[in-house]
N, CA, C and O atoms as a DFTB+ gen file, in Angstrom:
788 C
 N C O
     1  1       8.268     -33.698     -11.347
     2  2       8.877     -34.738     -12.304
     3  2      10.076     -34.165     -12.812
     4  3      11.134     -34.765     -12.625
     5  1      10.056     -32.998     -13.478
     6  2      11.240     -32.307     -13.990
     7  2      11.702     -31.318     -12.904
     8  3      10.882     -30.493     -12.504
     9  1      12.917     -31.333     -12.407
    10  2      13.541     -30.395     -11.598
    11  2      13.968     -29.127     -12.294
    12  3      13.837     -28.026     -11.759
    13  1      14.458     -29.293     -13.441
    14  2      14.904     -28.242     -14.268
    15  2      15.059     -28.687     -15.632
    16  3      15.204     -29.883     -15.883
    17  1      15.037     -27.731     -16.600
    18  2      15.248     -28.068     -18.072
    19  2      16.310     -27.096     -18.506
    20  3      16.153     -25.885     -18.353
    21  1      17.542     -27.689     -19.124
    22  2      18.490     -26.858     -19.785
    23  2      18.642     -27.123     -21.150
    24  3      18.815     -28.255     -21.601
    25  1      18.574     -26.009     -21.874
    26  2      18.780     -26.092     -23.379
    27  2      18.898     -24.684     -23.877
    28  3      19.043     -23.716     -23.132
    29  1      18.823     -24.628     -25.248
    30  2      19.024     -23.304     -26.004
    31  2      17.567     -22.664     -26.086
    32  3      16.608     -23.369     -26.400
    33  1      17.439     -21.418     -25.818
    34  2      16.244     -20.609     -25.940
    35  2      16.017     -20.403     -27.392
    36  3      16.811     -19.738     -28.059
    37  1      14.884     -20.991     -27.940
    38  2      14.582     -20.729     -29.329
    39  2      13.363     -19.760     -29.578
    40  3      13.174     -19.260     -30.687
    41  1      12.575     -19.527     -28.534
    42  2      11.465     -18.598     -28.743
    43  2      11.059     -18.020     -27.411
    44  3      11.026     -18.762     -26.429
    45  1      10.747     -16.737     -27.312
    46  2      10.303     -16.091     -26.205
    47  2       9.159     -15.208     -26.604
    48  3       9.385     -14.218     -27.300
    49  1       7.918     -15.509     -26.198
    50  2       6.693     -14.689     -26.518
    51  2       5.475     -15.062     -25.778
    52  3       5.194     -16.224     -25.484
    53  1       4.753     -14.011     -25.484
    54  2       3.439     -14.173     -24.684
    55  2       3.497     -15.006     -23.479
    56  3       2.639     -15.849     -23.216
    57  1       4.598     -14.739     -22.699
    58  2       4.806     -15.467     -21.386
    59  2       5.165     -16.912     -21.530
    60  3       5.000     -17.691     -20.591
    61  1       5.662     -17.298     -22.710
    62  2       6.113     -18.668     -23.048
    63  2       7.514     -18.603     -23.487
    64  3       7.811     -17.884     -24.442
    65  1       8.486     -19.364     -22.805
    66  2       9.884     -19.640     -23.327
    67  2      10.038     -21.065     -23.872
    68  3       9.838     -22.061     -23.177
    69  1      10.388     -21.096     -25.096
    70  2      10.711     -22.389     -25.650
    71  2      12.147     -22.813     -25.534
    72  3      13.029     -22.084     -25.990
    73  1      12.404     -23.860     -24.996
    74  2      13.870     -24.376     -24.779
    75  2      14.079     -25.611     -25.583
    76  3      13.273     -26.528     -25.432
    77  1      15.070     -25.743     -26.424
    78  2      15.373     -26.815     -27.205
    79  2      16.403     -27.824     -26.536
    80  3      17.577     -27.501     -26.357
    81  1      15.919     -28.997     -26.197
    82  2      16.668     -29.976     -25.449
    83  2      16.915     -31.144     -26.386
    84  3      16.037     -31.990     -26.551
    85  1      18.134     -31.216     -27.027
    86  2      18.389     -32.369     -27.954
    87  2      17.333     -32.478     -28.986
    88  3      16.916     -33.601     -29.272
    89  1      16.827     -31.366     -29.609
    90  2      15.856     -31.436     -30.723
    91  2      14.370     -31.577     -30.244
    92  3      13.457     -31.826     -31.032
    93  1      14.196     -31.405     -28.928
    94  2      12.763     -31.479     -28.408
    95  2      12.587     -30.090     -27.734
    96  3      13.350     -29.647     -26.875
    97  1      11.435     -29.423     -28.249
    98  2      11.190     -28.023     -27.724
    99  2      10.174     -28.117     -26.537
   100  3       9.039     -28.575     -26.666
   101  1      10.658     -27.674     -25.456
   102  2       9.738     -27.541     -24.241
   103  2       9.244     -26.229     -24.095
   104  3      10.032     -25.284     -24.051
   105  1       7.966     -26.061     -24.010
   106  2       7.365     -24.769     -23.802
   107  2       7.135     -24.605     -22.271
   108  3       6.462     -25.398     -21.613
   109  1       7.711     -23.582     -21.800
   110  2       7.457     -23.255     -20.315
   111  2       6.802     -21.947     -20.077
   112  3       7.319     -20.938     -20.556
   113  1       5.711     -21.870     -19.380
   114  2       5.133     -20.630     -19.042
   115  2       6.054     -19.936     -17.965
   116  3       6.509     -20.559     -17.005
   117  1       6.272     -18.719     -18.176
   118  2       7.161     -17.936     -17.413
   119  2       6.700     -16.630     -17.002
   120  3       5.982     -15.975     -17.757
   121  1       7.118     -16.116     -15.659
   122  2       6.893     -14.750     -15.348
   123  2       7.628     -13.784     -16.216
   124  3       8.574     -14.153     -16.913
   125  1       7.180     -12.482     -16.179
   126  2       7.954     -11.435     -16.925
   127  2       9.352     -11.451     -16.368
   128  3      10.276     -11.387     -17.180
   129  1       9.611     -11.527     -15.129
   130  2      10.951     -11.459     -14.487
   131  2      11.733     -12.575     -15.194
   132  3      12.839     -12.283     -15.650
   133  1      11.290     -13.762     -15.321
   134  2      12.108     -14.952     -15.838
   135  2      12.185     -14.673     -17.342
   136  3      13.280     -14.915     -17.852
   137  1      11.248     -14.222     -18.118
   138  2      11.327     -13.927     -19.516
   139  2      12.513     -12.865     -19.800
   140  3      13.250     -12.971     -20.780
   141  1      12.614     -11.903     -18.908
   142  2      13.711     -10.987     -18.985
   143  2      15.098     -11.521     -18.817
   144  3      16.100     -10.900     -19.171
   145  1      15.104     -12.677     -18.272
   146  2      16.435     -13.295     -17.918
   147  2      16.946     -14.226     -19.119
   148  3      18.109     -14.613     -19.227
   149  1      15.916     -14.524     -19.995
   150  2      16.196     -15.349     -21.095
   151  2      16.596     -14.545     -22.399
   152  3      16.070     -13.469     -22.683
   153  1      17.541     -15.138     -23.144
   154  2      18.005     -14.551     -24.335
   155  2      17.976     -15.644     -25.567
   156  3      18.435     -16.782     -25.470
   157  1      17.404     -15.139     -26.648
   158  2      17.305     -16.086     -27.729
   159  2      18.733     -16.582     -28.184
   160  3      19.736     -15.869     -28.185
   161  1      18.688     -17.753     -28.525
   162  2      20.088     -18.387     -28.934
   163  2      21.051     -18.824     -27.810
   164  3      22.063     -19.484     -28.046
   165  1      20.709     -18.453     -26.667
   166  2      21.690     -18.697     -25.446
   167  2      21.084     -19.960     -24.690
   168  3      19.881     -20.212     -24.619
   169  1      22.128     -20.721     -24.132
   170  2      21.854     -21.875     -23.318
   171  2      21.229     -21.388     -21.917
   172  3      21.816     -20.526     -21.263
   173  1      20.194     -21.880     -21.535
   174  2      19.443     -21.442     -20.376
   175  2      19.047     -22.688     -19.365
   176  3      18.652     -23.738     -19.870
   177  1      19.145     -22.573     -18.108
   178  2      18.497     -23.489     -17.216
   179  2      17.336     -22.793     -16.583
   180  3      17.414     -21.701     -16.020
   181  1      16.212     -23.538     -16.726
   182  2      14.899     -23.006     -16.110
   183  2      14.468     -24.148     -15.203
   184  3      14.290     -25.309     -15.571
   185  1      14.311     -23.632     -13.867
   186  2      13.737     -24.648     -12.942
   187  2      12.333     -24.716     -13.195
   188  3      11.682     -23.736     -13.554
   189  1      11.780     -26.036     -12.986
   190  2      10.431     -26.208     -13.604
   191  2       9.428     -26.872     -12.664
   192  3       9.801     -27.513     -11.682
   193  1       8.216     -26.712     -12.971
   194  2       7.067     -27.182     -12.212
   195  2       6.097     -27.735     -13.295
   196  3       5.839     -27.020     -14.263
   197  1       5.544     -28.977     -13.179
   198  2       4.620     -29.477     -14.049
   199  2       3.267     -29.623     -13.541
   200  3       3.108     -30.363     -12.569
   201  1       2.295     -29.046     -14.038
   202  2       1.002     -29.010     -13.596
   203  2       0.143     -30.077     -14.402
   204  3       0.057     -29.984     -15.626
   205  1      -0.438     -31.010     -13.754
   206  2      -1.182     -32.024     -14.465
   207  2      -2.729     -31.776     -14.124
   208  3      -3.105     -31.896     -12.958
   209  1      -3.604     -31.436     -15.123
   210  2      -4.921     -31.267     -14.857
   211  2      -5.720     -32.256     -15.935
   212  3      -5.143     -32.899     -16.812
   213  1      -7.044     -32.255     -15.721
   214  2      -7.836     -33.210     -16.605
   215  2      -7.716     -32.667     -17.959
   216  3      -7.663     -33.487     -18.875
   217  1      -7.660     -31.340     -18.252
   218  2      -7.666     -30.872     -19.603
   219  2      -6.246     -30.653     -20.226
   220  3      -6.121     -30.033     -21.283
   221  1      -5.186     -31.173     -19.553
   222  2      -3.875     -31.070     -20.041
   223  2      -2.824     -30.941     -19.111
   224  3      -3.039     -30.844     -17.903
   225  1      -1.552     -30.933     -19.676
   226  2      -0.320     -30.705     -18.788
   227  2       0.303     -29.379     -19.197
   228  3       0.404     -29.025     -20.372
   229  1       0.734     -28.633     -18.098
   230  2       1.438     -27.355     -18.330
   231  2       2.813     -27.393     -17.642
   232  3       2.991     -27.972     -16.571
   233  1       3.776     -26.744     -18.318
   234  2       5.143     -26.662     -17.588
   235  2       5.314     -25.191     -17.371
   236  3       5.086     -24.370     -18.259
   237  1       5.747     -24.860     -16.086
   238  2       6.047     -23.519     -15.664
   239  2       7.558     -23.422     -15.458
   240  3       8.144     -24.351     -14.902
   241  1       8.207     -22.346     -15.878
   242  2       9.731     -22.227     -15.695
   243  2      10.052     -20.986     -14.919
   244  3       9.357     -19.971     -14.953
   245  1      11.195     -21.136     -14.188
   246  2      11.654     -20.095     -13.311
   247  2      13.176     -19.947     -13.482
   248  3      13.889     -20.944     -13.595
   249  1      13.654     -18.731     -13.500
   250  2      15.023     -18.357     -13.646
   251  2      15.822     -18.769     -12.504
   252  3      16.975     -19.177     -12.637
   253  1      15.167     -18.659     -11.263
   254  2      15.846     -18.983      -9.963
   255  2      15.162     -20.041      -9.111
   256  3      13.954     -20.223      -9.259
   257  1      15.870     -20.759      -8.215
   258  2      15.228     -21.570      -7.376
   259  2      14.292     -20.860      -6.357
   260  3      13.286     -21.403      -5.901
   261  1      14.734     -19.500      -6.008
   262  2      13.878     -18.725      -5.117
   263  2      12.444     -18.560      -5.728
   264  3      11.421     -18.707      -5.060
   265  1      12.463     -18.234      -7.088
   266  2      11.198     -17.867      -7.701
   267  2      10.358     -19.115      -7.634
   268  3       9.188     -19.050      -7.256
   269  1      10.955     -20.317      -8.010
   270  2      10.088     -21.552      -7.910
   271  2       9.563     -21.766      -6.685
   272  3       8.393     -22.120      -6.540
   273  1      10.472     -21.549      -5.597
   274  2      10.023     -21.892      -4.248
   275  2       8.787     -21.049      -3.731
   276  3       7.883     -21.530      -3.048
   277  1       8.859     -19.772      -4.130
   278  2       7.829     -18.818      -3.946
   279  2       6.596     -19.198      -4.660
   280  3       5.526     -19.152      -4.054
   281  1       6.650     -19.595      -5.975
   282  2       5.621     -20.044      -6.668
   283  2       4.852     -21.192      -5.977
   284  3       3.625     -21.201      -5.887
   285  1       5.694     -22.196      -5.478
   286  2       5.215     -23.343      -4.908
   287  2       4.378     -22.895      -3.498
   288  3       3.330     -23.466      -3.197
   289  1       4.877     -21.960      -2.784
   290  2       4.328     -21.503      -1.693
   291  2       2.912     -20.870      -2.037
   292  3       1.863     -21.162      -1.463
   293  1       3.063     -19.938      -3.087
   294  2       1.703     -19.302      -3.500
   295  2       0.634     -20.230      -3.955
   296  3      -0.543     -20.027      -3.657
   297  1       1.004     -21.205      -4.644
   298  2      -0.111     -22.159      -5.063
   299  2      -0.590     -23.025      -4.014
   300  3      -1.577     -23.736      -4.202
   301  1       0.086     -23.015      -2.844
   302  2      -0.391     -23.829      -1.678
   303  2      -1.587     -23.082      -0.999
   304  3      -2.374     -23.646      -0.238
   305  1      -1.647     -21.820      -1.331
   306  2      -2.750     -20.919      -0.641
   307  2      -4.029     -21.236      -1.265
   308  3      -4.086     -21.259      -2.494
   309  1      -5.100     -21.494      -0.532
   310  2      -6.371     -21.540      -1.052
   311  2      -6.875     -20.470      -1.945
   312  3      -6.912     -19.289      -1.602
   313  1      -7.290     -20.943      -3.183
   314  2      -7.789     -20.065      -4.197
   315  2      -6.698     -19.340      -5.046
   316  3      -7.019     -18.472      -5.859
   317  1      -5.449     -19.700      -4.849
   318  2      -4.362     -19.190      -5.771
   319  2      -3.891     -20.374      -6.646
   320  3      -3.299     -21.329      -6.143
   321  1      -4.156     -20.296      -7.917
   322  2      -3.752     -21.321      -8.892
   323  2      -2.391     -20.904      -9.620
   324  3      -1.767     -19.881      -9.338
   325  1      -2.065     -21.708     -10.463
   326  2      -0.731     -21.490     -11.151
   327  2      -0.717     -20.209     -11.847
   328  3       0.210     -19.422     -11.657
   329  1      -1.762     -19.922     -12.710
   330  2      -1.757     -18.612     -13.342
   331  2      -1.781     -17.373     -12.479
   332  3      -1.166     -16.351     -12.783
   333  1      -2.464     -17.493     -11.469
   334  2      -2.492     -16.261     -10.567
   335  2      -1.063     -16.230      -9.884
   336  3      -0.540     -15.126      -9.735
   337  1      -0.456     -17.266      -9.496
   338  2       0.879     -17.223      -8.837
   339  2       1.903     -16.612      -9.840
   340  3       2.719     -15.773      -9.459
   341  1       1.844     -17.051     -11.141
   342  2       2.670     -16.567     -12.170
   343  2       2.403     -15.088     -12.268
   344  3       3.352     -14.304     -12.250
   345  1       1.138     -14.656     -12.374
   346  2       0.990     -13.308     -12.570
   347  2       1.495     -12.330     -11.331
   348  3       1.891     -11.177     -11.501
   349  1       1.417     -12.921     -10.212
   350  2       1.885     -12.254      -9.032
   351  2       3.292     -12.092      -9.191
   352  3       3.799     -10.991      -8.977
   353  1       4.113     -13.264      -9.612
   354  2       5.492     -13.098      -9.704
   355  2       5.967     -12.249     -11.020
   356  3       7.136     -11.877     -11.124
   357  1       5.133     -12.010     -11.866
   358  2       5.297     -11.086     -12.886
   359  2       5.363      -9.638     -12.424
   360  3       6.104      -8.821     -12.971
   361  1       4.538      -9.333     -11.363
   362  2       4.331      -8.050     -10.828
   363  2       5.365      -7.664      -9.732
   364  3       5.530      -6.499      -9.371
   365  1       6.043      -8.712      -9.233
   366  2       6.994      -8.392      -8.028
   367  2       8.012      -9.501      -7.991
   368  3       7.694     -10.669      -8.214
   369  1       9.216      -9.131      -7.711
   370  2      10.361     -10.157      -7.475
   371  2      10.043     -10.927      -6.222
   372  3       9.264     -10.417      -5.418
   373  1      10.605     -12.182      -5.962
   374  2      10.468     -12.972      -4.852
   375  2      10.854     -12.336      -3.586
   376  3      10.119     -12.413      -2.601
   377  1      12.018     -11.686      -3.566
   378  2      12.515     -11.041      -2.301
   379  2      11.504      -9.984      -1.791
   380  3      11.194      -9.864      -0.606
   381  1      11.004      -9.205      -2.844
   382  2      10.186      -8.071      -2.333
   383  2       8.766      -8.584      -1.917
   384  3       8.087      -8.003      -1.070
   385  1       8.347      -9.774      -2.611
   386  2       7.043     -10.384      -2.287
   387  2       7.162     -10.971      -0.879
   388  3       6.194     -10.850      -0.129
   389  1       8.226     -11.574      -0.470
   390  2       8.486     -12.273       0.812
   391  2       8.401     -11.109       1.832
   392  3       7.699     -11.199       2.839
   393  1       9.164      -9.980       1.529
   394  2       9.113      -8.894       2.470
   395  2       7.768      -8.362       2.597
   396  3       7.403      -8.075       3.737
   397  1       6.918      -8.169       1.573
   398  2       5.486      -7.647       1.683
   399  2       4.822      -8.642       2.452
   400  3       4.109      -8.208       3.356
   401  1       4.888      -9.881       2.306
   402  2       4.058     -10.939       3.094
   403  2       4.540     -10.773       4.564
   404  3       3.680     -10.601       5.429
   405  1       5.791     -10.811       4.890
   406  2       6.277     -10.761       6.276
   407  2       5.848      -9.453       6.898
   408  3       5.570      -9.461       8.097
   409  1       5.769      -8.361       6.230
   410  2       5.308      -7.052       6.842
   411  2       3.674      -6.903       6.783
   412  3       3.132      -5.898       7.243
   413  1       2.963      -7.917       6.217
   414  2       1.443      -7.848       6.061
   415  2       1.148      -6.606       5.196
   416  3       0.179      -5.892       5.453
   417  1       1.904      -6.376       4.270
   418  2       1.663      -5.218       3.364
   419  2       0.690      -5.545       2.251
   420  3       1.094      -5.695       1.098
   421  1      -0.576      -5.657       2.576
   422  2      -1.626      -5.995       1.620
   423  2      -1.869      -4.901       0.649
   424  3      -2.400      -5.152      -0.433
   425  1      -1.500      -3.673       0.984
   426  2      -1.782      -2.559      -0.042
   427  2      -0.714      -2.776      -1.109
   428  3      -1.103      -2.598      -2.264
   429  1       0.589      -3.135      -0.933
   430  2       1.457      -3.427      -1.897
   431  2       1.019      -4.546      -2.830
   432  3       1.077      -4.484      -4.058
   433  1       0.578      -5.568      -2.123
   434  2       0.091      -6.798      -2.978
   435  2      -1.030      -6.516      -3.891
   436  3      -1.057      -6.956      -5.040
   437  1      -1.954      -5.782      -3.378
   438  2      -3.095      -5.410      -4.311
   439  2      -2.765      -4.451      -5.458
   440  3      -3.560      -4.251      -6.377
   441  1      -1.594      -3.877      -5.376
   442  2      -1.242      -3.216      -6.565
   443  2      -0.867      -4.126      -7.768
   444  3      -0.804      -3.657      -8.905
   445  1      -0.627      -5.385      -7.510
   446  2      -0.245      -6.370      -8.435
   447  2      -1.456      -6.621      -9.321
   448  3      -2.544      -6.890      -8.811
   449  1      -1.295      -6.539     -10.608
   450  2      -2.527      -6.772     -11.526
   451  2      -3.060      -8.131     -11.271
   452  3      -2.372      -9.151     -11.311
   453  1      -4.372      -8.082     -10.996
   454  2      -5.189      -9.504     -10.822
   455  2      -5.153      -9.982      -9.553
   456  3      -5.621     -11.101      -9.339
   457  1      -4.603      -9.230      -8.521
   458  2      -4.651      -9.803      -7.197
   459  2      -5.632      -8.886      -6.304
   460  3      -5.305      -7.719      -6.087
   461  1      -6.612      -9.313      -5.880
   462  2      -7.610      -8.615      -5.058
   463  2      -7.206      -8.701      -3.644
   464  3      -6.323      -9.439      -3.206
   465  1      -8.017      -7.784      -2.892
   466  2      -7.682      -7.659      -1.390
   467  2      -7.955      -8.934      -0.741
   468  3      -7.115      -9.289       0.085
   469  1      -8.938      -9.686      -0.939
   470  2      -9.184     -10.951      -0.141
   471  2      -8.150     -11.951      -0.338
   472  3      -7.671     -12.611       0.583
   473  1      -7.792     -12.056      -1.646
   474  2      -6.612     -13.052      -2.001
   475  2      -5.332     -12.649      -1.304
   476  3      -4.592     -13.434      -0.711
   477  1      -5.137     -11.304      -1.438
   478  2      -3.796     -10.729      -0.803
   479  2      -3.860     -10.946       0.796
   480  3      -2.832     -11.271       1.390
   481  1      -4.875     -10.793       1.371
   482  2      -4.997     -10.918       2.855
   483  2      -4.913     -12.574       3.115
   484  3      -4.448     -12.963       4.186
   485  1      -5.309     -13.407       2.249
   486  2      -5.273     -14.849       2.415
   487  2      -3.816     -15.368       2.297
   488  3      -3.397     -16.309       2.972
   489  1      -2.998     -14.614       1.297
   490  2      -1.732     -15.063       1.038
   491  2      -0.859     -14.537       2.230
   492  3       0.086     -15.260       2.546
   493  1      -1.054     -13.329       2.962
   494  2      -0.416     -12.975       4.062
   495  2      -0.688     -13.869       5.274
   496  3       0.205     -14.260       6.027
   497  1      -2.001     -14.166       5.410
   498  2      -2.353     -15.149       6.620
   499  2      -1.710     -16.396       6.505
   500  3      -1.213     -16.900       7.512
   501  1      -1.642     -17.057       5.229
   502  2      -1.286     -18.425       5.215
   503  2       0.322     -18.522       5.050
   504  3       0.916     -19.542       5.398
   505  1       0.963     -17.456       4.524
   506  2       2.359     -17.492       4.272
   507  2       3.258     -16.793       5.156
   508  3       4.468     -16.999       5.059
   509  1       2.747     -15.905       6.095
   510  2       3.502     -15.020       6.945
   511  2       4.634     -15.825       7.677
   512  3       5.783     -15.398       7.792
   513  1       4.183     -17.062       8.174
   514  2       5.104     -17.806       8.953
   515  2       6.044     -18.713       8.139
   516  3       6.946     -19.375       8.652
   517  1       5.747     -18.686       6.784
   518  2       6.582     -19.615       5.934
   519  2       7.720     -18.807       5.110
   520  3       8.742     -19.359       4.704
   521  1       7.476     -17.674       4.945
   522  2       8.432     -16.842       4.044
   523  2       9.705     -16.681       4.812
   524  3       9.737     -16.653       6.042
   525  1      10.799     -16.571       4.004
   526  2      12.123     -16.412       4.592
   527  2      12.582     -15.021       4.113
   528  3      12.606     -14.706       2.923
   529  1      12.963     -14.168       5.181
   530  2      13.285     -12.762       4.707
   531  2      14.697     -12.449       5.317
   532  3      14.905     -12.561       6.525
   533  1      15.634     -12.060       4.442
   534  2      16.926     -11.742       4.941
   535  2      16.818     -10.562       5.953
   536  3      16.037      -9.629       5.764
   537  1      17.626     -10.647       7.020
   538  2      17.566      -9.483       8.071
   539  2      17.763      -8.075       7.438
   540  3      17.160      -7.075       7.826
   541  1      18.664      -8.098       6.429
   542  2      18.934      -6.775       5.844
   543  2      17.743      -6.310       4.976
   544  3      17.687      -5.129       4.634
   545  1      16.844      -7.140       4.628
   546  2      15.692      -6.722       3.809
   547  2      14.426      -6.450       4.715
   548  3      13.388      -5.969       4.261
   549  1      14.603      -6.789       5.992
   550  2      13.368      -6.882       6.703
   551  2      12.627      -5.421       6.982
   552  3      11.417      -5.214       7.065
   553  1      13.646      -4.536       7.093
   554  2      13.033      -3.154       7.335
   555  2      12.972      -2.262       6.077
   556  3      13.989      -2.153       5.392
   557  1      11.930      -1.671       5.760
   558  2      11.763      -0.745       4.581
   559  2      12.451       0.584       5.076
   560  3      12.696       0.769       6.269
   561  1      12.745       1.490       4.099
   562  2      13.128       2.738       4.489
   563  2      12.374       3.388       5.593
   564  3      11.144       3.434       5.568
   565  1      13.086       3.898       6.575
   566  2      12.270       4.476       7.779
   567  2      11.565       5.780       7.422
   568  3      12.168       6.713       6.891
   569  1      10.279       5.816       7.727
   570  2       9.597       7.023       7.553
   571  2       8.972       7.662       8.660
   572  3       8.464       8.781       8.603
   573  1       9.021       6.858       9.777
   574  2       8.438       7.340      11.160
   575  2       9.252       8.513      11.699
   576  3       8.707       9.492      12.209
   577  1      10.607       8.381      11.567
   578  2      11.490       9.352      12.338
   579  2      12.306      10.042      11.126
   580  3      13.201       9.420      10.553
   581  1      11.982      11.239      10.799
   582  2      12.581      12.006       9.759
   583  2      14.081      12.387      10.150
   584  3      14.907      12.653       9.277
   585  1      14.374      12.396      11.452
   586  2      15.649      12.796      11.887
   587  2      16.578      11.563      11.756
   588  3      17.786      11.793      11.804
   589  1      16.202      10.402      11.610
   590  2      17.190       9.411      11.587
   591  2      17.804       9.239      10.099
   592  3      17.086       9.025       9.122
   593  1      19.072       9.346      10.043
   594  2      19.666       9.314       8.740
   595  2      19.897       7.705       8.376
   596  3      20.539       6.936       9.092
   597  1      19.304       7.378       7.230
   598  2      19.339       5.898       6.930
   599  2      20.698       5.494       6.248
   600  3      21.167       6.138       5.310
   601  1      21.213       4.535       6.712
   602  2      22.310       3.806       6.011
   603  2      22.208       2.257       6.296
   604  3      21.326       1.793       7.019
   605  1      23.069       1.574       5.742
   606  2      22.848       0.017       5.833
   607  2      23.024      -0.400       7.301
   608  3      22.263      -1.242       7.778
   609  1      24.025       0.174       8.051
   610  2      24.062      -0.273       9.369
   611  2      22.861       0.043      10.145
   612  3      22.407      -0.760      10.959
   613  1      22.368       1.107       9.936
   614  2      21.082       1.456      10.722
   615  2      19.847       0.498      10.292
   616  3      19.056       0.022      11.106
   617  1      19.807       0.315       9.076
   618  2      18.802      -0.672       8.578
   619  2      18.921      -1.969       9.197
   620  3      17.933      -2.560       9.631
   621  1      20.259      -2.502       9.265
   622  2      20.465      -3.866       9.672
   623  2      20.146      -3.863      11.161
   624  3      19.491      -4.786      11.645
   625  1      20.583      -2.872      11.884
   626  2      20.319      -2.724      13.356
   627  2      18.768      -2.768      13.582
   628  3      18.347      -3.472      14.500
   629  1      17.996      -2.145      12.896
   630  2      16.568      -2.056      13.069
   631  2      16.050      -3.381      12.798
   632  3      15.247      -3.888      13.581
   633  1      16.452      -4.004      11.725
   634  2      16.087      -5.316      11.340
   635  2      16.361      -6.394      12.420
   636  3      15.566      -7.304      12.655
   637  1      17.496      -6.232      13.034
   638  2      17.819      -7.178      14.223
   639  2      16.890      -6.998      15.303
   640  3      16.359      -7.976      15.830
   641  1      16.635      -5.729      15.701
   642  2      15.660      -5.401      16.856
   643  2      14.245      -5.983      16.504
   644  3      13.585      -6.610      17.332
   645  1      13.816      -5.732      15.205
   646  2      12.410      -6.149      14.886
   647  2      12.379      -7.629      14.938
   648  3      11.391      -8.195      15.405
   649  1      13.566      -8.403      14.413
   650  2      13.403      -9.944      14.581
   651  2      13.483     -10.387      15.964
   652  3      13.216     -11.558      16.236
   653  1      13.854      -9.495      16.930
   654  2      13.803      -9.839      18.393
   655  2      12.628      -9.381      19.165
   656  3      12.583      -9.326      20.394
   657  1      11.539      -9.007      18.223
   658  2      10.287      -8.741      18.909
   659  2       9.910      -7.242      19.002
   660  3       8.764      -6.928      19.323
   661  1      10.764      -6.399      18.753
   662  2      10.464      -4.950      18.839
   663  2       9.610      -4.517      17.727
   664  3       9.764      -4.963      16.590
   665  1       8.690      -3.635      18.045
   666  2       7.886      -2.911      16.878
   667  2       8.969      -2.083      16.081
   668  3      10.078      -1.810      16.540
   669  1       8.524      -1.725      14.860
   670  2       9.413      -0.975      14.011
   671  2       9.648       0.309      14.676
   672  3      10.782       0.775      14.777
   673  1       8.617       0.883      15.124
   674  2       8.597       2.335      15.709
   675  2       9.639       2.189      16.932
   676  3      10.608       2.946      16.995
   677  1       9.442       1.332      17.764
   678  2      10.405       1.194      18.948
   679  2      11.865       0.969      18.512
   680  3      12.787       1.551      19.083
   681  1      12.050       0.144      17.524
   682  2      13.322      -0.176      16.965
   683  2      13.966       1.061      16.459
   684  3      15.151       1.301      16.692
   685  1      13.272       1.776      15.835
   686  2      13.697       3.024      15.157
   687  2      14.143       4.030      16.280
   688  3      15.236       4.589      16.197
   689  1      13.229       4.270      17.401
   690  2      13.642       5.148      18.450
   691  2      14.954       4.798      19.183
   692  3      15.769       5.624      19.592
   693  1      15.049       3.358      19.297
   694  2      16.391       2.895      20.048
   695  2      17.470       3.061      19.289
   696  3      18.506       3.430      19.841
   697  1      17.451       2.838      17.963
   698  2      18.603       2.959      17.009
   699  2      18.922       4.262      16.941
   700  3      20.114       4.558      17.024
   701  1      17.901       5.329      16.773
   702  2      18.139       6.658      16.714
   703  2      18.922       7.215      18.000
   704  3      19.841       8.021      17.857
   705  1      18.534       6.770      19.220
   706  2      19.111       7.185      20.458
   707  2      20.577       6.600      20.488
   708  3      21.518       7.296      20.870
   709  1      20.724       5.385      20.100
   710  2      21.989       4.776      20.094
   711  2      23.044       5.513      19.081
   712  3      24.218       5.663      19.420
   713  1      22.607       5.912      17.959
   714  2      23.375       6.566      16.995
   715  2      23.673       8.051      17.634
   716  3      24.781       8.558      17.456
   717  1      22.776       8.655      18.293
   718  2      23.156       9.919      18.960
   719  2      24.205       9.777      19.980
   720  3      24.959      10.716      20.237
   721  1      24.285       8.586      20.601
   722  2      25.256       8.366      21.656
   723  2      26.632       7.947      21.123
   724  3      27.581       7.685      21.862
   725  1      26.672       7.899      19.681
   726  2      28.033       7.616      19.032
   727  2      28.035       6.252      18.434
   728  3      28.986       5.986      17.699
   729  1      27.151       5.374      18.626
   730  2      27.244       4.011      17.935
   731  2      27.076       4.293      16.525
   732  3      26.296       5.156      16.123
   733  1      27.845       3.527      15.715
   734  2      27.790       3.626      14.258
   735  2      27.622       2.287      13.486
   736  3      26.848       2.240      12.530
   737  1      28.341       1.183      13.886
   738  2      28.093      -0.079      13.208
   739  2      26.904      -0.675      13.676
   740  3      26.414      -0.331      14.751
   741  1      26.371      -1.591      12.916
   742  2      25.133      -2.409      13.187
   743  2      25.288      -3.018      14.575
   744  3      24.375      -2.894      15.391
   745  1      26.321      -3.621      14.850
   746  2      26.664      -4.365      16.202
   747  2      26.637      -3.266      17.335
   748  3      25.992      -3.400      18.375
   749  1      27.352      -2.240      17.044
   750  2      27.382      -1.050      18.124
   751  2      25.908      -0.599      18.374
   752  3      25.439      -0.516      19.508
   753  1      25.268      -0.336      17.329
   754  2      23.854       0.109      17.470
   755  2      22.924      -0.813      18.313
   756  3      22.171      -0.405      19.198
   757  1      23.074      -2.102      17.926
   758  2      22.149      -3.051      18.685
   759  2      22.543      -3.171      20.120
   760  3      21.732      -3.164      21.046
   761  1      23.920      -3.289      20.255
   762  2      24.383      -3.366      21.763
   763  2      23.994      -2.047      22.501
   764  3      23.500      -2.168      23.622
   765  1      24.159      -0.875      22.012
   766  2      23.778       0.345      22.678
   767  2      22.286       0.332      22.938
   768  3      21.863       0.726      24.024
   769  1      21.425      -0.127      21.939
   770  2      20.065      -0.076      21.989
   771  2      19.556      -0.924      23.208
   772  3      18.662      -0.538      23.960
   773  1      20.183      -2.052      23.319
   774  2      19.939      -2.912      24.537
   775  2      20.226      -2.376      25.879
   776  3      19.562      -2.677      26.871
   777  1      21.325      -1.500      25.884
   778  2      21.640      -0.824      27.071
   779  2      20.762       0.284      27.363
   780  3      20.566       0.636      28.526
   781  1      20.153       0.928      26.247
   782  2      19.342       2.066      26.607
   783  2      17.871       1.473      26.959
   784  3      17.099       2.084      27.698
   785  1      17.580       0.325      26.408
   786  2      16.429      -0.344      26.697
   787  2      16.356      -0.795      28.081
   788  3      15.369      -1.414      28.478
């Protein structure tokens, strides 16, 4: 019903941000990440989601469209309600969460306060095909091959190879071999990796 609410922030406490819009104070439940973006007395736009239940109506606010979209994906998962989704987004930013889901990293997810193993597994199962991950973020720092010096070009090259179906370990080996043959930019590394392969 409300896409976003814009007004002066008049109060921030206990996970609630109050925004004054022409004399009407809207209370929005927010994650810790969104609360950190808000400043008392400043004009703020919060993207919003309204939850209607038998026992009342609640407004949830988000500093970014990406956080709201991730929230909506989370509450689409069986057993994940609005409060759990908000708790998850308080424990991890949307980009890192998308990456963890993409990589099936349930260990990272279960470190978030209030998120158990079964729920984490369900989130990965139901959202793995729905999250959008930037190619540059797809690969975490390489640990399998200690000889491979990590830089942005190498990370991007590994990410591209992974997106094309290579396992992370195979992608690392190919990029390492390409780097030893003199390739340095992401494009050179990928092209050389295909020639090696």
